N, C-alpha and C positions, 0 to 999 in steps of 0.2 A: 675259855668263853668267846667267843666270834667276835671282831670285832668288825663294823661297816663303818659305812659316813653315816652320820646321824646329826641331826639339827640341836645344836646344845646351846647356844646364846641367844636370846629374843632379841627381835627388831629394836626396842628400847635401851636393850642395855649396849646394844652396839652403837645407837645414836649417840646416849649417851657418853658412852665413851672416847667417842674423837670428837664429839664436842666440848667435852671438856680438856682433851688434849689441845684443841685448837683456840680455847678460851683459856687455859693458863698461860699457853704460848704466847698469845696476844697481850694478855695483862703482863707478863714479867717484858716483854720487848718494848713495850709503852710508858714502863715507868721512869718517873725521875725526869720526864718531859714535860713541861706547861702546856706545849702546843697541843700534846695529846692525851691531857689531862681527862676529858669528857670521855675517848674512847676507853682509856685505863679504867676508869670506874664501872662502865659498861660490861668490860671484859668482867671485872669482878662479879658484878651484881648477877653476871650469867652463870659464874662458876657456883654464886650461893644458890641460885636457883636449882641448878645442875643436881646441885648435893643432897639438896632438900628433897629432889625428884628421887636419887638413888638411895636413898635411907629409907624412903616411903616402898620402892619398889624391892628392898630387900627384905620386906615384911610381904608386900603380897604379891609380888612377881613370880613368874615362872620358877620351876625347880632348881634351874643352876645357879638362878641370879635372887635367890633368897639366902639371906644371913647363915639359917641355918645349913646349909649345903657349905660353907665353908669357914665354919668354926673350930680353927685349929687351935694347940696349942702348942709352948713352945717345944717339946719335946717332938711332936710331930714336925716340925720348922727344921730341928736338926736332924731329923730323921731323913726327909726328905733332901736337906744340904748333903747329908754324908753320902747319898746315893747319886747324885748328881756327882759329888769329886770320886765316887768308884766308877764313875761311867755307867752305872746301870740304874737310870732315876725310874724310880715307881711312877706310874703313868696315873692321871687323875682324869676323868671325863670334866669336870667343871673346871674352878680353882684349882691348883695347889696349895700347899700350907706356906710356902715361902710368898705366893702370888697374894694369898690371902691377908697376910701382914701388911705386905707394900699396900693394897685396898685400904685396911682400916689407918695404915701411915695420911695416904693420900685424901683420906677425907676427913681426918683429923687435922690435918695440917690445912686444908682447905676450909674449915669451917675457921679456924684461928687467922688465918691470912684475910679472909674475905670480913671478918668480926672486927680486924684491928682495920682493917682500912676503913671500914664506913665509920668508926668511931676517929679514924686522921680525919678523914674529907669531911665529918662533919662537926670537927673540932669539939668532939666530946669530952676530951681526956687531954692531960698535959704531951708536952710534947715528948715524953717516952716512948708513948704509942709508937712512934715513928721507928725507933731502933725495932720492938718487938715485932712490927710488921714487916720489915726488911728480913729480920732473921728467919721469922715464919716463911715467907716467899722463898730465899735460899735454901732452906731445908726440903722446904716443896719439891724444888728444880732437883736437889739431890735426891730424893726419893724416887723421883721421876725416872734419872738418868738410870740409877740402880735399878729400876723395875724395869726399864728397856734391855739392860744388858743380860738382865734375869729372863728375858725372854729371848732373847735370841740365845742365849747359853741353853735354855730349856728346848728352844727348837731345834737346836743343830744336835744335841742328845737323843731327845725324842723321834727325831727325824720326821716332825710335825710343824709346820708354820702356824704357828701360833698366832700371828700377827695376821695373816690371811683368815684363821679362823674366826677374828674379832668383826671381819669384813662380811665373811658370807655366814657367818654362824654356824657352820658345821666342823665337826673333828672327828676322828674316830674312836668309835665306843659301841659296847652294846646294843643293842635296838633298845633295852627296858630301860636303860639312861634317857633316850630321847624324849626333847621334849615335845607336845603334839600342836603346838600351836607357835606362832613365830611376834602374835601382837601388833598387827601393822596398826589398828585404830591407836594405842597407846604412844607409839612411836611417831604418827604424824603429829599428834597432839602436843607431844614434847617439843618436837621441829619446829611446828609452828607457834607453838608459846613463844620460844627463843625469837624466832623470826618477827614476831610482833613487835617485840625488847627490843632489836636493832632497829626497827623502821620506825619506832615509834608511836606503834600502834596500841601500845603500854607503857603509861608513862613511870618514868625509873624516878624515885625519892632524890629529889636533891640536886636534878640536873634541869637546866633551864630549858624551858619549852619554847616550841615557833612561837603561840602566842605572848610570851612575852617579849619575843622581838616586834611582833605586830602591834603591840600597844605602845611600843614606842614608837615605830612608826607615824601610827594615827596620831599619834600627839606633835606630830613635824618632826621628828628626828629620823633623818637620814641613816641607811644602815652604817653602820658603824661607829655612830654616833656614840658618846659615853654612857647618854640613856639608856641605849640598849644592851650598854655590855657590864654596867656599874658592878652588879654583883659579881661578874665571872672575873674582873679587874680585881678586886677586894677581896676574894679565895686567894688569887694567885700571889698578891700581895702578901697576905697573911703566911702562907707556906714560904714563900721566898725569905720573907723576914725571919722565920722558925728554922731556915735554912742557913740564915747571917747573909742572905745576900738580896738583891734587890731586883723586885719583878720588872719583868718589858711587860709594855705595855699592849696588849692586841685587841683588834676586834674578834668578838666571835660571835659566828653565826649558829647557832644549833639548827641542825635537820632532825627529829627525832636523838640519838644520843651521838650521831656523825657532827662532827663539827667543821663548817669551814671556817679557816682561820686565814685571816690575811692583817700584815702589818698596817698598823696603823699611823699615821703622820706623827710627828712628836707632838706638832701643835694641832690640834683637834681645830678646823675650820669652827668659823662663829655661825651662829644661827640667827637669822632675822628673822 
């Protein structure tokens, strides 16, 4: 069957893919730093929002984005991996069986990681959740690394740049496998929602608002005064006690999820 350059990945899938990669990398790199707590939490919320979108898009999305197009069992995965080892890989226009299982693992671990992160940040359960959260995050990273390795190997054996295809949306395949449209509007709405998340246009549960700091200032407390950072310091101290350490006191001035952090003097000036 004749193969030509066809549109396979719609724009929402591509936007989801790269935003998830950025959000997970950001969450992983900012974990464990009190100074970057709100940034880490916002990355986590971003991962959760993206996963919810992808689950919905797996039902209502375009042909190759739907779950029905990449539902493969263990036998299909074994046969595909065997074809890779034999250097005669079977070509799939959409997700191949190994890639589909990587997607299942990423979505599952994303749900576990963000769910335990929410429980940890909100102090909803005991300290045991910290270990579960960290293990899930490390497993998530392991799957991502395996996925990247698989993409590299498949790209070489198929002589097709799969990473580039997730940028352009185009792959080689029969004309009958092409999707008719790229769904610009949905992609713009998804990117816009995430941008509003980060700009403070959409309030993130559990994060301090600009109004919180403004109220403290209106009451006569200067920026950095304990009245404007009490809750944030309490959260830091709580998690520090859980780790068996002592929290360093900081002034936190939130702007949306971005946090301007400045070291507070050890003794706060008196307020007249």
